[in-house]
N, C-alpha and C positions, 0 to 999 in steps of 0.2 A: 716377207715381214709377217710375224705372228701377231694377229690382231687379238686384243683383249676384249672380253665381253663388256660392252659399255653398260654403265649403271644408270644413265639417264639419256633422254631423247635428244635428237637434233632439234634445233630451233624451228625448222620448217616442218618437222614431223608433227609438232603441236598444231600448226596452222592447217595442215592437210587432213589430219585424222580427227581432231577434236571439233566437232560441229555442235550446235546447240542441242540437237536431238540426242546426241551421244552423251553430252555432259550434263543433261538436265537432272537435277536432284542429287548430284554428286558433289561432295565437299572434300577439301584437302586440309590436313592439319597444317598449322603454321610451321614455318621453317625453324623458328626458334624452339618450338616444342620438340621437333624431331631432333634438333641438335642436342637438346638437353637429355633426350632419351637414350642416345647412343654416344659413347665416347668417341673422340676424334682418333683417327688413325695416326700412329706415331710417325709414319713416314709420309712424305708428300706423294700424292697419287697422281696419276695421269689425269689432267683436267677433264677429259671427256671419256674416261674409262674407269672401270671399277678398281678399287684398291685391293692389294693382295691381302689374304687372310692373316690375321694376327691373333695372338692369344688374348689381347686386351681390347680388341675391337670386333665389331660384328660385321662380317662380310655380307654383302647383299646377295640374295639368291640369284641363280643364273636366270638368263632370259627365258629359258624353257620351263623352269619350275615356278617362277613367281607369277602372280596375277598381273594383268595388264595395269599399267600405271596411267591414271588420268591426271592431266595437268591443266592448270588455268591458262587462258590465252595471254595473260599479262606476263611479261618477262620479269622474273625476280632475280636480278643479277647483283652481285656484290661489287658494284662499281660506283664510285663516288668521285667527286672532284678532289684535287690534291688537298690533303688536309694541311692545316697550318701547324707547323711544328713549334714546340716551346722556344726554340732558338730563333724563330723568325722575329720575335719581338726585340731581339738583341742586335739585329742588323743595324748598322750605322754607329754602333758604339765603338769607341776607340779601345782596342784590347789592351793597350799599354797605359791607359789613363787610370787614375784612381777612381774608385767607386764614389758616386755622389752620396754625400752624407744624408741620412734621414733625420727627421725631427727628433726622434728619440735619442739618436747618437749625439746630436747637438745639445740636447738637454742634459745628458750624462757627462758632457765635457770631453767626449772622446775625439772631437774634432777641434783643432786649434782655431781660435778666432782670428779676425783680421789684425788685432792688436799684438798678437804674439808673433815671434819670429818664425820663419819657415815658409813653406809654400802656401800660397793664397789661392782660393778657388776663383777661377776665372770663367768667362763665358766664351765658348767658341762653337764651331759647327757640331761638335759631339756632345758637349755638356749642356748646351742650351735646351731648355724644356725638359729637364730631368735626366740628361745624359744619354738618352736613347731616342730613336725615332722609329715609329712603326713602319713596317714594310708596306709600301704602296704598290698596288697592282691594278693597272687599268683593266686587265682581264677580269679580275674578281669583282671590281666595281660594275663592270658591264653585265656580268652574270647575275649579280644581285639586282641590277636594274631590270633584267629580263624576267627574273622570278617575281619581282614586284608587279610588273605588267600582267603576268599571268594571274597573280593573286588578286589584282584589281578586277579581272574578268571572272572571278569566282572559282578559280582553280585552286585546289588545296595543295600548296607547295611545302607544307610543314612535314608531311609524312615521308616523302621520298627526296626532298631537297633538290639538288641539282638534276637528279634523274627525271624530275618533272619535265625538263626540257626535251627529253626523249619522246614523251607522249605528245608534246606540242608540235613535233616535227611531222611533216607530211610523209606519205608512204615512200616517195622517192628520196627524201632527205634521210629517212631512217636507214637506207642502204649505206649512206656515208657513215652514219653513227655505228652501224654494225661492222663496217670495215675497221673502224677504230677499236671496237670491242675485240674483234678477232685478233688484231695486231697486238693489243694489250695482253690477251691471254697467252699468245705464243711467246711474246717477249718476256713476260713474267716467268713462264715455264723454264726458259733458257737462263734467265737471270739467277734462278735458284740452283743452277748446276745440273738440270735434267737434260735429257736428249743428248747424252755424251756420245761422241763419234769416235772415241778412242779410250782405251783402258789406261790404268795407271802406268803401264809400261811404255805408253806412247805409241801403241800399235792400233791400227784401225779395227773396230769392232764390226760384228755382223750387222749392226743397226745402220751402218754407213755403206751398205753394199751398193746403194744407188750412186754413190760418188766414189769411184775408184781412185780419183785423183788424191783423195785424202790419205789413203794408204801409201801411195807413191810419194806424197809430200814427206811423211814421217820417215820413210826409208831414205829419202834424200837427206833429211836433217841428220839422221843417225849416221850415215856414211860421211857427212861433212863435218860432224862434230869430233872426228878423230883429231882434228887440229883445234887446240884450245882457243885460239884467237883468230879472228878473220880480219884481213885488211879490207880496204874499201872495195877493191875489185872483186874479191871473192864474195864479199857481203852482198854487193849489188847483183852479181851473177846468180847467187843462190835465191835471192828474193824474186828476181824476174822469172826464174824457172819455177818457183813455187806458185807464182801468180798464173803462169801458163798451165800448170798441172791442175789447179783448182778451177780455172775458167773453162777447161775442156769439158767438165761434167756438169757445169751449171747452165741453166737456161739463160740465154742471152736476151737482153732487152732489144726489141726491134722497133725502131721509131716508125718504120714504113708499114707496120702491120695495119691492115685496114680497121677503121673504127667499127666497133660492134663485134669483133672477133671473140669467139667462145671456144676455149680449149679445156674440155672436161677432163683431160688426162693430167693436167697440171694441178697439183695439190692446192696451190694458192687460189684456185677458182672457187674453193669452198671456204675461204677465210671468214666470210660473214656468218658461217654456221658454228664457229667455235664459241661455245658458251661454257663458262667455268662452273657455274652452279646449276644443277638440275632442280626442277621443281619436285615437290614431295609426292609420294605415292598415296593412294587412297587406302582405307582400311581393308583388311582381308575379307571381311564379311560383306563388303559392298559388291553388288553384282557388276560384272563386266559386260558391256554392250557392244564391244568391237568384234569384228569378224576375224577369222584366222588370217585372211588376206591382209587386213590392217596390221595385225601383229607382225607378219612377215615383212611388211613394208617398213614398219618401225625399226625392226632389227637390221634390215638392210640399210636404212638411212644411217643408223648409228655406226655400222661397220664402215661405211664410206667415209663418214666424217672423222671417225677415229683414225683410220689409216691416213686420211689427208692431213690430220693434225700432226701425226708423227712424222710424216714426210716433210711437212712444212717446217717443223722444228729442226730436223736434220738439215734441210736446205738453208735455214737461217744460220745454223752453226757453220756450215761450209762457207757461206758468205762472210761470216765473221773472220774465218781463217784467211780468206783471200784479202779482205780489207785490212787485216792485221799485217799481212805481208806488204801491202801497198803503203801502209803507214810507216812501216820500218824502212821501206825503200825511200820514202820522201823525207825522212828525218834523220839522216846520217849525221848532219851537223849538230842537231839537237842532242843526240846521244853521245857524241864524242867531244863536245865543247867542255873545257875545264872551267869551272867557276873561278871568279876572282878570289874568293875566300881560300880555295885550295892552292891557288898560285901563291898567295901571301903566306899561307902556312908552310908551303915548301920553301919559300924564301927565308923564313926564320931558321929552318934547318939547313940552309945553304944547299938546297937541292934544286937543280934546274928543272923546271916543268914547262913544257910547251903549252900554248893556249888551246891546243886541240890534240886529242889522242889519235893515234893512227890505227888502232884496232879496237874491236869489241869482242866480248866473250861469246863463244858459240853456244855453250850450254845455257846461258841466260836467254838467248834468242829462242832456243828450243823450248824452254819453259814458258815463254810467251805463247807459242803456238799450242802447247799442251793446255794452257789455261783457257784459251778460246775454244779449244776442241772439246774439253770436258769439264771445265771449271765454272764457277759462278762469277758474279760481278766483283765480289771481293777478291777472288783469285786473279782476275784480270789486273786489278790495281797492284796487287802484291807482285805479280810477275814483272810488270813494268818497273816497279820499285827496285827489284833485284837487277834488272838490266841497266838502269841508270847508276846504281851503286857499283862503280867499276872496281873500287878497292876491296869490296866484299866485307866491309865492317858493319854494314847495315845502316849507316848514317848518310843522309844526304842534306844538302842545303835547301833553303826555302825556295829558291828559284828552280832547283831540280825537282822539288816536290810539286810545284805548279806544273812543270812540264810533264811529270808522271801522270797527273790527272788528265791533262789535255790529250796525251797520247792514248790513255785508256778509253777515253770517250770517242775518239776519232773513228775506230772501226765500227762501233755501235751505230753512229750516225750514218755512215756510208752503207752499212748492211741494211738498216731499216729503210733507208731511201730506196735501195734496190728492191726490197720486198714490196713496198708500196707500188713502185713503178711496174713490177711484174704482175702484181695482182690486178692492176687496172688494165693491163694489156691482155690477160688471159680471160677476163670476164668484164663485160660492159659495166660502166658506172651507173647507167640508168637503163630501165626496161625499154626505153625508146631505142636504145642501141641494138636491141634484138631484131629489129625490123618490124614493119607494119604487118599486123595480123599474126605475129609469132606468139606462141604460148610462153608464158613466164615460167622458167624452171623453178624447182623447189628451193634451190639455194639462193634465189633472188626474191623470195617472198611469194612465189606463185604455187600453183597446184600441179604443174606438169612434172610427172615422174618418169617420163620416157627415158631420161638419161640414166636411170638406174638399170635399165636393161642392157646398157652398153658395157662390154667387158672393160673398156678403158676407164669408165667412171668408177668401177669397183676396184680398179688398181690404178691409183693416181700416178704411179711410176711407169706406167706402160707407155707405148709409143703415142705420139701426138694424135689427138683426135680433134683437130682444129676445124671449126665450121664458122663461116662468116656469111652474113646475109647482106644483100644489096640494099643500102639505105638511101633514102632521098637526101638531097643536099641539106635540107633543113634538119633532118634527124642526125645526119653525120656531123653537121656543125654543132648541134646541141651536145652530142656525145663527146666530141673532141674538146669543146669548151668546158664541160664538166670535168673531164679528165685533167685538163691543164689547170683548172682551178684547185682541184684536190692536191695535185703535185705542188703547186705554188704554196698552198696553205701548209703542207707538211714540211716543205723546205724552210718556210718561215718559222715553223715550230722548232726545227732543228737549230736554226740560227739564234733563236731568242731564248729558248727555255733555260738551259743551264747557264747561259751567259748573263741574261737580264732578269729572268723571273726567279731562278734559284740563287742568282748572284754568286756564282762559283768563285770569282776572284776574291770577293770580300770574305766569304766563308773560309777559304783557305788561309787568308791572312789572319783571321781570328783563331783558326785551329792551330796555326803555328805559334801564335803568341800565347794561347792558353795552355798548350801542351807542357807538361812537366818534363823538360828535356834533361837527360842525364849528362849530356855532353857539355863540357865547360861549366858544370854545375848550374846550367840554365842561365848563365850570365854572359854578357858581352865581354869579349877579351880585347883589351886595348894593347896594341903592339906598335913598334916602329920598325919599318923595313927599309932596306936600301932603296933610294929613289933614283938610282942611276938611269933607269929606263925613262924617267921623266926629265932629268936635269942633265943627262949626258955623262961623259967620262969624267968631267971635272968634279962631279959629286963624290966620286970615290976618294978624291984628294981632300976635300973639305969635310967629308963625312956627312953629307946631306941625307937626312932620313925623312921618311914619310909616315905620318900617323894614320893607322888603320884600326877600325873597329870590326872585329870578327864576330858575326852572329853564330850562336850555337847551332849545331846540326841536330836533326830529328831522326829518330828510328821509326820503323814501321809500326811497332807495337805502341809507341807513344802517339803516333798519328792515329792509329786505329782506335785508341781509347777515346779520343776527342771526336773523331769522325763519326763513330757510332751514335754519339749523343747529339751532335750539332749538324751533321751532314749525312744523314742516312740515305739521301738520294743516290749516293754512289753504290749502294747495295742493290739497287733496282734501276739500273740505267735505262734499259729498254722500256720497262713499264712506265717510268716517269715520262719519257718522251711520248709514248702512246696515250697516256692520260692527258697530257698537255695538248696533244693533237685533237682529242675529242672536245676538250674545252674550247679550242679555237673553232671547231666546227659548230659548237653551240653558239658561240658569239657570232659567227658568220651567218648562220641560219636565223638567229634572233634579229640581226640587223636587217636581213631581207624581209622578215615579217613586219618589222617596224616601218621600213620604207614602203612596203605594200599598203599598210594601214594609213600612212601619211598621204600617199597618192590617192587613196580612196576618199579620205577626208577632204583633200584639196579639190577633188573632182566634185563632190557634193556641195562644197562651199561655192565653187565657181558656178555650178549649175543653179544653186539657189539665188546667187547674185544676178545671174542672167535672167532668171524668171522674174525677179523683182524689177529689174531694169526694163524688161519687156512689158511688164504690167504698167509701169509708170509711163512708158512711151505711148501706150494705147489709150491712156486716160486723156 
């Protein structure tokens, strides 16, 4: 793997190299000034590596030619709580209802009064209180409460907002927040379509050399796609073989691995070091006070983190492929079930249609794997859309649209859960898991650089370099308890974020209703079909008919037009989950601080009451 010269330092390089004696009298320009001085690179760059040179952007000098960059000890990260979208205020509004008239409209006479004939405005769960209800979030309310508590203690929360909660965390709690940060950076990088492990032709690239199963998978799909359609037996056999090929080259989760195990050869061991935005450099005329050894250490740290980031992104891509195969294997019935609308449309044309198809298109399945191997979040949704659209006209029903989004999210949920579980197994969650008297390594906030001398740490894809220390029962229990709490919190985030906090079912219902659908002129088609299946053979004699209303179908471009405005969360699935995970950690840590303060106040209250009671008894 060819490493790219990194353009800013590792998180731990700042803490190790920058001491007060080294940084005294040195100031750095503001990030906004630096951003205004040089234009942005037109292409997305590696988050922890330098961008390629372009004609309209200034490439940073190489590590050997540029002066040493001094950075402040405070982390300046572009990380904020999930922003409230304009469409959030529309949640709860009935998309099929008329808009609530304003006072000006009533004054102009544009709205019929109650005395006129026609529809009259009523009050129900949607139109009460102005026709909309604001999105309620207990998480946001709790975060606001925590910020209020910090503000009451004299902490300035207006400058950094939610990031103030990072500074309020203890050194051990910051390890959990840095884990969420690293997960967010990696997921966002893949969501944008980077770290592709195959080219446009569907063959494995050199970047995926660490996972040979990826190349074998696409060779299998290419040979199997000679048949246009797969039956269930061929479909399940291919998916099971794909899962086996991808699992062979992936690190497996070992529940029996002892607590406190440290595997420096695994790239996820350095996930807490992934930082998207580097701090700014000092001016060229400012003197450099670091030694040559410090410079070499900084470059070495950057090389290790850059290689680990690339390997972690490729690992995440491979996990997405495996979980996509597992999702396909588990949802045969969802992909082949014919909607009631298609059955009724076929009945009008007097065409018999079974309730479930017997085959699926092989080329559509291959496009799903290609999307997860090299595409972005938008490509994942579009690939599932094409797989569900069996007739190939680009139109699907509302129920099929909902299934498409659920299927596109399922591999992301499973892959991220596997990434978090592996990262907690290869690196302790707390420094106490390193053992009594052990030095804290640089990738966990310490100053120990001994792991840099290991060849395995410089090559994260090398053979395993697992080390485990014997822990006391108390330390082992604390480590396992912390690991279990983090996994439980992340699984709760997966279960709640898109379903409850983003309110995916409601957003999809609004998207379908608001989209300008060309099918059936965006109108409900009322038809009568033969009701023989409901009334028996006698209905054919008396001519019994059944009244049916057919909803119009929606195309992907029509869906995409509304989704980009009201449901942009689908364009950054992994990043959304990681950001929600950090918010859950903020809430968890804030509750612990509040409980600790409550116990302290109760203790002093009981102590004061006891002293007063003792004094009264002595009188």
